[in-house]
PDB file of N, CA, C and O in Angstrom:
ATOM      1  N   MET A   1       0.838  -1.184   0.000  1.00  0.00           N
ATOM      2  CA  MET A   1       0.000   0.000   0.000  1.00  0.00           C
ATOM      3  C   MET A   1       0.881   1.244   0.000  1.00  0.00           C
ATOM      4  O   MET A   1       1.958   1.248   0.596  1.00  0.00           O
ATOM      5  N   ILE A   2       0.424   2.293  -0.666  1.00  0.00           N
ATOM      6  CA  ILE A   2       1.141   3.557  -0.764  1.00  0.00           C
ATOM      7  C   ILE A   2       1.023   4.301   0.563  1.00  0.00           C
ATOM      8  O   ILE A   2      -0.038   4.309   1.187  1.00  0.00           O
ATOM      9  N   GLU A   3       2.119   4.926   0.990  1.00  0.00           N
ATOM     10  CA  GLU A   3       2.110   5.719   2.228  1.00  0.00           C
ATOM     11  C   GLU A   3       1.768   7.174   1.910  1.00  0.00           C
ATOM     12  O   GLU A   3       2.049   7.663   0.816  1.00  0.00           O
ATOM     13  N   LEU A   4       1.176   7.839   2.852  1.00  0.00           N
ATOM     14  CA  LEU A   4       0.824   9.253   2.717  1.00  0.00           C
ATOM     15  C   LEU A   4       1.499  10.013   3.842  1.00  0.00           C
ATOM     16  O   LEU A   4       1.297   9.711   5.018  1.00  0.00           O
ATOM     17  N   SER A   5       2.299  10.997   3.478  1.00  0.00           N
ATOM     18  CA  SER A   5       2.987  11.774   4.509  1.00  0.00           C
ATOM     19  C   SER A   5       2.031  12.813   5.089  1.00  0.00           C
ATOM     20  O   SER A   5       1.158  13.322   4.385  1.00  0.00           O
ATOM     21  N   PRO A   6       2.199  13.130   6.387  1.00  0.00           N
ATOM     22  CA  PRO A   6       1.303  14.118   7.005  1.00  0.00           C
ATOM     23  C   PRO A   6       1.519  15.514   6.425  1.00  0.00           C
ATOM     24  O   PRO A   6       2.634  15.869   6.043  1.00  0.00           O
ATOM     25  N   ILE A   7       0.468  16.284   6.362  1.00  0.00           N
ATOM     26  CA  ILE A   7       0.550  17.656   5.865  1.00  0.00           C
ATOM     27  C   ILE A   7      -0.004  18.574   6.945  1.00  0.00           C
ATOM     28  O   ILE A   7      -1.030  18.279   7.557  1.00  0.00           O
ATOM     29  N   LYS A   8       0.679  19.684   7.173  1.00  0.00           N
ATOM     30  CA  LYS A   8       0.252  20.612   8.219  1.00  0.00           C
ATOM     31  C   LYS A   8      -0.852  21.533   7.735  1.00  0.00           C
ATOM     32  O   LYS A   8      -1.851  21.707   8.434  1.00  0.00           O
ATOM     33  N   ASP A   9      -0.700  22.134   6.548  1.00  0.00           N
ATOM     34  CA  ASP A   9      -1.684  23.084   6.032  1.00  0.00           C
ATOM     35  C   ASP A   9      -2.790  22.326   5.316  1.00  0.00           C
ATOM     36  O   ASP A   9      -2.566  21.751   4.251  1.00  0.00           O
ATOM     37  N   LYS A  10      -3.974  22.325   5.894  1.00  0.00           N
ATOM     38  CA  LYS A  10      -5.098  21.625   5.285  1.00  0.00           C
ATOM     39  C   LYS A  10      -6.019  22.574   4.535  1.00  0.00           C
ATOM     40  O   LYS A  10      -7.108  22.185   4.111  1.00  0.00           O
ATOM     41  N   GLY A  11      -5.583  23.823   4.369  1.00  0.00           N
ATOM     42  CA  GLY A  11      -6.333  24.775   3.563  1.00  0.00           C
ATOM     43  C   GLY A  11      -7.460  25.485   4.284  1.00  0.00           C
ATOM     44  O   GLY A  11      -8.144  26.312   3.681  1.00  0.00           O
ATOM     45  N   GLY A  12      -7.673  25.189   5.554  1.00  0.00           N
ATOM     46  CA  GLY A  12      -8.782  25.805   6.274  1.00  0.00           C
ATOM     47  C   GLY A  12     -10.096  25.154   5.902  1.00  0.00           C
ATOM     48  O   GLY A  12     -10.115  24.207   5.115  1.00  0.00           O
ATOM     49  N   PRO A  13     -11.197  25.643   6.453  1.00  0.00           N
ATOM     50  CA  PRO A  13     -12.492  25.029   6.175  1.00  0.00           C
ATOM     51  C   PRO A  13     -12.970  25.320   4.755  1.00  0.00           C
ATOM     52  O   PRO A  13     -12.817  26.432   4.249  1.00  0.00           O
ATOM     53  N   ALA A  14     -13.554  24.296   4.121  1.00  0.00           N
ATOM     54  CA  ALA A  14     -14.093  24.466   2.773  1.00  0.00           C
ATOM     55  C   ALA A  14     -15.475  25.122   2.823  1.00  0.00           C
ATOM     56  O   ALA A  14     -15.788  25.975   1.993  1.00  0.00           O
ATOM     57  N   PHE A  15     -16.280  24.732   3.772  1.00  0.00           N
ATOM     58  CA  PHE A  15     -17.635  25.257   3.920  1.00  0.00           C
ATOM     59  C   PHE A  15     -17.862  25.608   5.389  1.00  0.00           C
ATOM     60  O   PHE A  15     -18.632  24.940   6.079  1.00  0.00           O
ATOM     61  N   PRO A  16     -17.192  26.652   5.862  1.00  0.00           N
ATOM     62  CA  PRO A  16     -17.284  26.969   7.292  1.00  0.00           C
ATOM     63  C   PRO A  16     -18.655  27.502   7.675  1.00  0.00           C
ATOM     64  O   PRO A  16     -19.396  28.050   6.859  1.00  0.00           O
ATOM     65  N   THR A  17     -18.949  27.321   8.921  1.00  0.00           N
ATOM     66  CA  THR A  17     -20.096  28.011   9.507  1.00  0.00           C
ATOM     67  C   THR A  17     -19.508  29.101  10.390  1.00  0.00           C
ATOM     68  O   THR A  17     -18.347  29.018  10.791  1.00  0.00           O
ATOM     69  N   PHE A  18     -20.284  30.098  10.689  1.00  0.00           N
ATOM     70  CA  PHE A  18     -19.773  31.205  11.484  1.00  0.00           C
ATOM     71  C   PHE A  18     -20.569  31.315  12.775  1.00  0.00           C
ATOM     72  O   PHE A  18     -21.787  31.142  12.798  1.00  0.00           O
ATOM     73  N   GLU A  19     -19.854  31.603  13.831  1.00  0.00           N
ATOM     74  CA  GLU A  19     -20.526  31.866  15.107  1.00  0.00           C
ATOM     75  C   GLU A  19     -19.773  32.948  15.855  1.00  0.00           C
ATOM     76  O   GLU A  19     -18.573  33.151  15.672  1.00  0.00           O
ATOM     77  N   PHE A  20     -20.511  33.624  16.694  1.00  0.00           N
ATOM     78  CA  PHE A  20     -19.923  34.712  17.468  1.00  0.00           C
ATOM     79  C   PHE A  20     -19.064  34.128  18.582  1.00  0.00           C
ATOM     80  O   PHE A  20     -19.534  33.301  19.364  1.00  0.00           O
ATOM     81  N   GLN A  21     -17.813  34.553  18.654  1.00  0.00           N
ATOM     82  CA  GLN A  21     -16.886  34.112  19.694  1.00  0.00           C
ATOM     83  C   GLN A  21     -16.756  35.238  20.723  1.00  0.00           C
ATOM     84  O   GLN A  21     -16.139  36.266  20.444  1.00  0.00           O
ATOM     85  N   ARG A  22     -17.328  35.046  21.896  1.00  0.00           N
ATOM     86  CA  ARG A  22     -17.333  36.100  22.917  1.00  0.00           C
ATOM     87  C   ARG A  22     -15.933  36.539  23.304  1.00  0.00           C
ATOM     88  O   ARG A  22     -15.686  37.736  23.453  1.00  0.00           O
ATOM     89  N   GLY A  23     -15.009  35.599  23.471  1.00  0.00           N
ATOM     90  CA  GLY A  23     -13.652  35.954  23.881  1.00  0.00           C
ATOM     91  C   GLY A  23     -12.946  36.845  22.866  1.00  0.00           C
ATOM     92  O   GLY A  23     -12.063  37.626  23.221  1.00  0.00           O
ATOM     93  N   TYR A  24     -13.346  36.720  21.584  1.00  0.00           N
ATOM     94  CA  TYR A  24     -12.715  37.515  20.525  1.00  0.00           C
ATOM     95  C   TYR A  24     -13.585  38.694  20.108  1.00  0.00           C
ATOM     96  O   TYR A  24     -13.111  39.615  19.443  1.00  0.00           O
ATOM     97  N   GLY A  25     -14.852  38.667  20.495  1.00  0.00           N
ATOM     98  CA  GLY A  25     -15.762  39.750  20.165  1.00  0.00           C
ATOM     99  C   GLY A  25     -16.071  39.861  18.680  1.00  0.00           C
ATOM    100  O   GLY A  25     -16.348  40.953  18.184  1.00  0.00           O
ATOM    101  N   GLN A  26     -16.027  38.753  17.974  1.00  0.00           N
ATOM    102  CA  GLN A  26     -16.293  38.782  16.534  1.00  0.00           C
ATOM    103  C   GLN A  26     -16.784  37.429  16.036  1.00  0.00           C
ATOM    104  O   GLN A  26     -16.696  36.417  16.731  1.00  0.00           O
ATOM    105  N   MET A  27     -17.300  37.444  14.817  1.00  0.00           N
ATOM    106  CA  MET A  27     -17.719  36.205  14.163  1.00  0.00           C
ATOM    107  C   MET A  27     -16.468  35.487  13.666  1.00  0.00           C
ATOM    108  O   MET A  27     -15.548  36.116  13.143  1.00  0.00           O
ATOM    109  N   MET A  28     -16.441  34.173  13.831  1.00  0.00           N
ATOM    110  CA  MET A  28     -15.290  33.389  13.375  1.00  0.00           C
ATOM    111  C   MET A  28     -15.785  32.127  12.677  1.00  0.00           C
ATOM    112  O   MET A  28     -16.822  31.565  13.029  1.00  0.00           O
ATOM    113  N   ALA A  29     -15.012  31.694  11.672  1.00  0.00           N
ATOM    114  CA  ALA A  29     -15.323  30.458  10.969  1.00  0.00           C
ATOM    115  C   ALA A  29     -15.022  29.283  11.891  1.00  0.00           C
ATOM    116  O   ALA A  29     -13.975  29.241  12.538  1.00  0.00           O
ATOM    117  N   VAL A  30     -15.935  28.345  11.944  1.00  0.00           N
ATOM    118  CA  VAL A  30     -15.747  27.152  12.772  1.00  0.00           C
ATOM    119  C   VAL A  30     -16.209  25.917  12.016  1.00  0.00           C
ATOM    120  O   VAL A  30     -17.119  25.973  11.188  1.00  0.00           O
ATOM    121  N   GLY A  31     -15.569  24.820  12.318  1.00  0.00           N
ATOM    122  CA  GLY A  31     -16.008  23.532  11.797  1.00  0.00           C
ATOM    123  C   GLY A  31     -16.016  23.423  10.292  1.00  0.00           C
ATOM    124  O   GLY A  31     -15.447  24.247   9.577  1.00  0.00           O
ATOM    125  N   GLY A  32     -16.670  22.390   9.841  1.00  0.00           N
ATOM    126  CA  GLY A  32     -16.769  22.138   8.417  1.00  0.00           C
ATOM    127  C   GLY A  32     -15.638  21.280   7.892  1.00  0.00           C
ATOM    128  O   GLY A  32     -14.625  21.096   8.567  1.00  0.00           O
ATOM    129  N   MET A  33     -15.800  20.775   6.734  1.00  0.00           N
ATOM    130  CA  MET A  33     -14.811  19.957   6.047  1.00  0.00           C
ATOM    131  C   MET A  33     -13.618  20.837   5.673  1.00  0.00           C
ATOM    132  O   MET A  33     -13.791  22.004   5.322  1.00  0.00           O
ATOM    133  N   THR A  34     -12.404  20.278   5.748  1.00  0.00           N
ATOM    134  CA  THR A  34     -11.245  21.062   5.333  1.00  0.00           C
ATOM    135  C   THR A  34     -11.193  21.139   3.814  1.00  0.00           C
ATOM    136  O   THR A  34     -11.761  20.301   3.113  1.00  0.00           O
ATOM    137  N   LEU A  35     -10.511  22.144   3.326  1.00  0.00           N
ATOM    138  CA  LEU A  35     -10.346  22.278   1.890  1.00  0.00           C
ATOM    139  C   LEU A  35      -9.601  21.067   1.335  1.00  0.00           C
ATOM    140  O   LEU A  35      -9.888  20.614   0.227  1.00  0.00           O
ATOM    141  N   ARG A  36      -8.643  20.543   2.103  1.00  0.00           N
ATOM    142  CA  ARG A  36      -7.902  19.339   1.683  1.00  0.00           C
ATOM    143  C   ARG A  36      -8.862  18.157   1.493  1.00  0.00           C
ATOM    144  O   ARG A  36      -8.757  17.431   0.505  1.00  0.00           O
ATOM    145  N   ASP A  37      -9.795  17.962   2.432  1.00  0.00           N
ATOM    146  CA  ASP A  37     -10.778  16.881   2.308  1.00  0.00           C
ATOM    147  C   ASP A  37     -11.670  17.096   1.086  1.00  0.00           C
ATOM    148  O   ASP A  37     -12.000  16.145   0.377  1.00  0.00           O
ATOM    149  N   TYR A  38     -12.056  18.340   0.846  1.00  0.00           N
ATOM    150  CA  TYR A  38     -12.904  18.653  -0.304  1.00  0.00           C
ATOM    151  C   TYR A  38     -12.178  18.339  -1.614  1.00  0.00           C
ATOM    152  O   TYR A  38     -12.742  17.716  -2.514  1.00  0.00           O
ATOM    153  N   PHE A  39     -10.921  18.778  -1.706  1.00  0.00           N
ATOM    154  CA  PHE A  39     -10.143  18.482  -2.908  1.00  0.00           C
ATOM    155  C   PHE A  39      -9.977  16.979  -3.085  1.00  0.00           C
ATOM    156  O   PHE A  39     -10.089  16.475  -4.203  1.00  0.00           O
ATOM    157  N   ALA A  40      -9.713  16.259  -2.003  1.00  0.00           N
ATOM    158  CA  ALA A  40      -9.535  14.807  -2.086  1.00  0.00           C
ATOM    159  C   ALA A  40     -10.820  14.126  -2.561  1.00  0.00           C
ATOM    160  O   ALA A  40     -10.771  13.194  -3.363  1.00  0.00           O
ATOM    161  N   ALA A  41     -11.957  14.589  -2.068  1.00  0.00           N
ATOM    162  CA  ALA A  41     -13.233  14.008  -2.487  1.00  0.00           C
ATOM    163  C   ALA A  41     -13.463  14.217  -3.981  1.00  0.00           C
ATOM    164  O   ALA A  41     -13.934  13.316  -4.676  1.00  0.00           O
ATOM    165  N   LYS A  42     -13.130  15.407  -4.469  1.00  0.00           N
ATOM    166  CA  LYS A  42     -13.284  15.677  -5.899  1.00  0.00           C
ATOM    167  C   LYS A  42     -12.343  14.802  -6.738  1.00  0.00           C
ATOM    168  O   LYS A  42     -12.732  14.274  -7.780  1.00  0.00           O
ATOM    169  N   ALA A  43     -11.101  14.657  -6.265  1.00  0.00           N
ATOM    170  CA  ALA A  43     -10.134  13.819  -6.984  1.00  0.00           C
ATOM    171  C   ALA A  43     -10.599  12.369  -6.994  1.00  0.00           C
ATOM    172  O   ALA A  43     -10.528  11.701  -8.025  1.00  0.00           O
ATOM    173  N   MET A  44     -11.079  11.875  -5.843  1.00  0.00           N
ATOM    174  CA  MET A  44     -11.537  10.489  -5.770  1.00  0.00           C
ATOM    175  C   MET A  44     -12.707  10.257  -6.711  1.00  0.00           C
ATOM    176  O   MET A  44     -12.791   9.214  -7.360  1.00  0.00           O
ATOM    177  N   HIS A  45     -13.602  11.218  -6.786  1.00  0.00           N
ATOM    178  CA  HIS A  45     -14.741  11.109  -7.700  1.00  0.00           C
ATOM    179  C   HIS A  45     -14.247  10.919  -9.136  1.00  0.00           C
ATOM    180  O   HIS A  45     -14.766  10.092  -9.886  1.00  0.00           O
ATOM    181  N   GLY A  46     -13.231  11.706  -9.497  1.00  0.00           N
ATOM    182  CA  GLY A  46     -12.669  11.575 -10.843  1.00  0.00           C
ATOM    183  C   GLY A  46     -12.013  10.220 -11.069  1.00  0.00           C
ATOM    184  O   GLY A  46     -12.216   9.592 -12.107  1.00  0.00           O
ATOM    185  N   TYR A  47     -11.228   9.774 -10.097  1.00  0.00           N
ATOM    186  CA  TYR A  47     -10.572   8.466 -10.230  1.00  0.00           C
ATOM    187  C   TYR A  47     -11.601   7.349 -10.388  1.00  0.00           C
ATOM    188  O   TYR A  47     -11.447   6.472 -11.238  1.00  0.00           O
ATOM    189  N   LEU A  48     -12.635   7.385  -9.578  1.00  0.00           N
ATOM    190  CA  LEU A  48     -13.614   6.303  -9.595  1.00  0.00           C
ATOM    191  C   LEU A  48     -14.539   6.340 -10.806  1.00  0.00           C
ATOM    192  O   LEU A  48     -15.223   5.358 -11.093  1.00  0.00           O
ATOM    193  N   SER A  49     -14.564   7.461 -11.515  1.00  0.00           N
ATOM    194  CA  SER A  49     -15.377   7.515 -12.734  1.00  0.00           C
ATOM    195  C   SER A  49     -14.675   6.822 -13.897  1.00  0.00           C
ATOM    196  O   SER A  49     -15.288   6.580 -14.937  1.00  0.00           O
ATOM    197  N   ASP A  50     -13.389   6.503 -13.726  1.00  0.00           N
ATOM    198  CA  ASP A  50     -12.612   5.794 -14.750  1.00  0.00           C
ATOM    199  C   ASP A  50     -12.667   4.304 -14.455  1.00  0.00           C
ATOM    200  O   ASP A  50     -12.088   3.853 -13.466  1.00  0.00           O
ATOM    201  N   TYR A  51     -13.349   3.534 -15.290  1.00  0.00           N
ATOM    202  CA  TYR A  51     -13.544   2.106 -15.036  1.00  0.00           C
ATOM    203  C   TYR A  51     -12.226   1.362 -14.859  1.00  0.00           C
ATOM    204  O   TYR A  51     -12.113   0.505 -13.982  1.00  0.00           O
ATOM    205  N   GLU A  52     -11.226   1.680 -15.682  1.00  0.00           N
ATOM    206  CA  GLU A  52      -9.946   0.966 -15.559  1.00  0.00           C
ATOM    207  C   GLU A  52      -9.305   1.222 -14.202  1.00  0.00           C
ATOM    208  O   GLU A  52      -8.805   0.295 -13.566  1.00  0.00           O
ATOM    209  N   TRP A  53      -9.316   2.478 -13.756  1.00  0.00           N
ATOM    210  CA  TRP A  53      -8.758   2.782 -12.431  1.00  0.00           C
ATOM    211  C   TRP A  53      -9.553   2.013 -11.375  1.00  0.00           C
ATOM    212  O   TRP A  53      -8.993   1.337 -10.512  1.00  0.00           O
ATOM    213  N   HIS A  54     -10.840   2.138 -11.472  1.00  0.00           N
ATOM    214  CA  HIS A  54     -11.778   1.553 -10.521  1.00  0.00           C
ATOM    215  C   HIS A  54     -11.579   0.044 -10.407  1.00  0.00           C
ATOM    216  O   HIS A  54     -11.690  -0.505  -9.311  1.00  0.00           O
ATOM    217  N   SER A  55     -11.288  -0.636 -11.515  1.00  0.00           N
ATOM    218  CA  SER A  55     -11.169  -2.093 -11.495  1.00  0.00           C
ATOM    219  C   SER A  55      -9.757  -2.578 -11.158  1.00  0.00           C
ATOM    220  O   SER A  55      -9.579  -3.750 -10.826  1.00  0.00           O
ATOM    221  N   GLU A  56      -8.751  -1.702 -11.236  1.00  0.00           N
ATOM    222  CA  GLU A  56      -7.372  -2.145 -11.033  1.00  0.00           C
ATOM    223  C   GLU A  56      -6.703  -1.626  -9.769  1.00  0.00           C
ATOM    224  O   GLU A  56      -5.692  -2.185  -9.345  1.00  0.00           O
ATOM    225  N   VAL A  57      -7.232  -0.580  -9.159  1.00  0.00           N
ATOM    226  CA  VAL A  57      -6.580   0.050  -8.007  1.00  0.00           C
ATOM    227  C   VAL A  57      -7.422  -0.190  -6.756  1.00  0.00           C
ATOM    228  O   VAL A  57      -8.644  -0.039  -6.785  1.00  0.00           O
ATOM    229  N   SER A  58      -6.768  -0.563  -5.664  1.00  0.00           N
ATOM    230  CA  SER A  58      -7.486  -0.850  -4.422  1.00  0.00           C
ATOM    231  C   SER A  58      -8.124   0.431  -3.857  1.00  0.00           C
ATOM    232  O   SER A  58      -7.670   1.536  -4.153  1.00  0.00           O
ATOM    233  N   PRO A  59      -9.165   0.274  -3.054  1.00  0.00           N
ATOM    234  CA  PRO A  59      -9.771   1.450  -2.419  1.00  0.00           C
ATOM    235  C   PRO A  59      -8.773   2.224  -1.557  1.00  0.00           C
ATOM    236  O   PRO A  59      -8.807   3.454  -1.527  1.00  0.00           O
ATOM    237  N   GLN A  60      -7.892   1.519  -0.862  1.00  0.00           N
ATOM    238  CA  GLN A  60      -6.903   2.185  -0.021  1.00  0.00           C
ATOM    239  C   GLN A  60      -5.951   3.030  -0.861  1.00  0.00           C
ATOM    240  O   GLN A  60      -5.667   4.175  -0.507  1.00  0.00           O
ATOM    241  N   ASP A  61      -5.454   2.479  -1.973  1.00  0.00           N
ATOM    242  CA  ASP A  61      -4.544   3.234  -2.834  1.00  0.00           C
ATOM    243  C   ASP A  61      -5.267   4.382  -3.527  1.00  0.00           C
ATOM    244  O   ASP A  61      -4.666   5.422  -3.795  1.00  0.00           O
ATOM    245  N   THR A  62      -6.548   4.202  -3.817  1.00  0.00           N
ATOM    246  CA  THR A  62      -7.326   5.284  -4.414  1.00  0.00           C
ATOM    247  C   THR A  62      -7.456   6.442  -3.423  1.00  0.00           C
ATOM    248  O   THR A  62      -7.323   7.607  -3.799  1.00  0.00           O
ATOM    249  N   ALA A  63      -7.715   6.116  -2.161  1.00  0.00           N
ATOM    250  CA  ALA A  63      -7.824   7.161  -1.133  1.00  0.00           C
ATOM    251  C   ALA A  63      -6.511   7.908  -0.976  1.00  0.00           C
ATOM    252  O   ALA A  63      -6.504   9.135  -0.875  1.00  0.00           O
ATOM    253  N   VAL A  64      -5.398   7.182  -0.955  1.00  0.00           N
ATOM    254  CA  VAL A  64      -4.083   7.819  -0.813  1.00  0.00           C
ATOM    255  C   VAL A  64      -3.796   8.698  -2.026  1.00  0.00           C
ATOM    256  O   VAL A  64      -3.299   9.815  -1.879  1.00  0.00           O
ATOM    257  N   ALA A  65      -4.104   8.204  -3.221  1.00  0.00           N
ATOM    258  CA  ALA A  65      -3.878   8.989  -4.443  1.00  0.00           C
ATOM    259  C   ALA A  65      -4.718  10.265  -4.417  1.00  0.00           C
ATOM    260  O   ALA A  65      -4.253  11.323  -4.841  1.00  0.00           O
ATOM    261  N   ALA A  66      -5.945  10.170  -3.923  1.00  0.00           N
ATOM    262  CA  ALA A  66      -6.819  11.349  -3.857  1.00  0.00           C
ATOM    263  C   ALA A  66      -6.234  12.398  -2.913  1.00  0.00           C
ATOM    264  O   ALA A  66      -6.260  13.589  -3.222  1.00  0.00           O
ATOM    265  N   TYR A  67      -5.709  11.967  -1.769  1.00  0.00           N
ATOM    266  CA  TYR A  67      -5.109  12.930  -0.836  1.00  0.00           C
ATOM    267  C   TYR A  67      -3.793  13.495  -1.370  1.00  0.00           C
ATOM    268  O   TYR A  67      -3.460  14.650  -1.104  1.00  0.00           O
ATOM    269  N   ARG A  68      -3.056  12.695  -2.112  1.00  0.00           N
ATOM    270  CA  ARG A  68      -1.839  13.237  -2.743  1.00  0.00           C
ATOM    271  C   ARG A  68      -2.202  14.325  -3.743  1.00  0.00           C
ATOM    272  O   ARG A  68      -1.545  15.365  -3.806  1.00  0.00           O
ATOM    273  N   MET A  69      -3.244  14.082  -4.517  1.00  0.00           N
ATOM    274  CA  MET A  69      -3.704  15.094  -5.471  1.00  0.00           C
ATOM    275  C   MET A  69      -4.157  16.340  -4.724  1.00  0.00           C
ATOM    276  O   MET A  69      -3.845  17.457  -5.136  1.00  0.00           O
ATOM    277  N   ALA A  70      -4.889  16.162  -3.633  1.00  0.00           N
ATOM    278  CA  ALA A  70      -5.335  17.302  -2.830  1.00  0.00           C
ATOM    279  C   ALA A  70      -4.166  18.094  -2.298  1.00  0.00           C
ATOM    280  O   ALA A  70      -4.194  19.325  -2.301  1.00  0.00           O
ATOM    281  N   ASP A  71      -3.124  17.396  -1.835  1.00  0.00           N
ATOM    282  CA  ASP A  71      -1.936  18.074  -1.331  1.00  0.00           C
ATOM    283  C   ASP A  71      -1.257  18.892  -2.423  1.00  0.00           C
ATOM    284  O   ASP A  71      -0.786  20.001  -2.171  1.00  0.00           O
ATOM    285  N   GLU A  72      -1.208  18.347  -3.634  1.00  0.00           N
ATOM    286  CA  GLU A  72      -0.619  19.091  -4.759  1.00  0.00           C
ATOM    287  C   GLU A  72      -1.486  20.300  -5.110  1.00  0.00           C
ATOM    288  O   GLU A  72      -0.961  21.353  -5.470  1.00  0.00           O
ATOM    289  N   MET A  73      -2.792  20.158  -5.009  1.00  0.00           N
ATOM    290  CA  MET A  73      -3.673  21.282  -5.289  1.00  0.00           C
ATOM    291  C   MET A  73      -3.472  22.392  -4.258  1.00  0.00           C
ATOM    292  O   MET A  73      -3.478  23.572  -4.609  1.00  0.00           O
ATOM    293  N   LEU A  74      -3.294  22.021  -2.993  1.00  0.00           N
ATOM    294  CA  LEU A  74      -3.022  23.023  -1.954  1.00  0.00           C
ATOM    295  C   LEU A  74      -1.695  23.734  -2.214  1.00  0.00           C
ATOM    296  O   LEU A  74      -1.593  24.946  -2.024  1.00  0.00           O
ATOM    297  N   LYS A  75      -0.673  22.981  -2.650  1.00  0.00           N
ATOM    298  CA  LYS A  75       0.626  23.596  -2.972  1.00  0.00           C
ATOM    299  C   LYS A  75       0.469  24.572  -4.130  1.00  0.00           C
ATOM    300  O   LYS A  75       1.051  25.656  -4.110  1.00  0.00           O
ATOM    301  N   ALA A  76      -0.316  24.195  -5.140  1.00  0.00           N
ATOM    302  CA  ALA A  76      -0.507  25.066  -6.307  1.00  0.00           C
ATOM    303  C   ALA A  76      -1.212  26.363  -5.907  1.00  0.00           C
ATOM    304  O   ALA A  76      -0.939  27.416  -6.485  1.00  0.00           O
ATOM    305  N   ARG A  77      -2.112  26.299  -4.929  1.00  0.00           N
ATOM    306  CA  ARG A  77      -2.788  27.515  -4.455  1.00  0.00           C
ATOM    307  C   ARG A  77      -1.818  28.486  -3.826  1.00  0.00           C
ATOM    308  O   ARG A  77      -2.013  29.699  -3.909  1.00  0.00           O
ATOM    309  N   GLN A  78      -0.774  27.972  -3.198  1.00  0.00           N
ATOM    310  CA  GLN A  78       0.201  28.822  -2.509  1.00  0.00           C
ATOM    311  C   GLN A  78       1.200  29.476  -3.460  1.00  0.00           C
ATOM    312  O   GLN A  78       1.854  30.459  -3.111  1.00  0.00           O
ATOM    313  N   ALA A  79       1.309  28.921  -4.660  1.00  0.00           N
ATOM    314  CA  ALA A  79       2.284  29.444  -5.628  1.00  0.00           C
ATOM    315  C   ALA A  79       1.851  30.783  -6.201  1.00  0.00           C
ATOM    316  O   ALA A  79       2.557  31.359  -7.028  1.00  0.00           O
TER     317      ALA A  79
END
């Protein structure tokens, strides 16, 4: 199985909700899926729409490949 290295920057929330934080006296984004998870989900959708990929690659390797793609997408955003 392919290994996935940890990444520190997950891009922040993809679909945050906002709530008033009394200690800060302002509205702040909280919760929600990370942008990294959102990118990975989109990549996985693309991989699984390809029958050859779908029939030849394990679910575990597909998940790792999707997160690798998400990590590259996050790097491209920073460039």
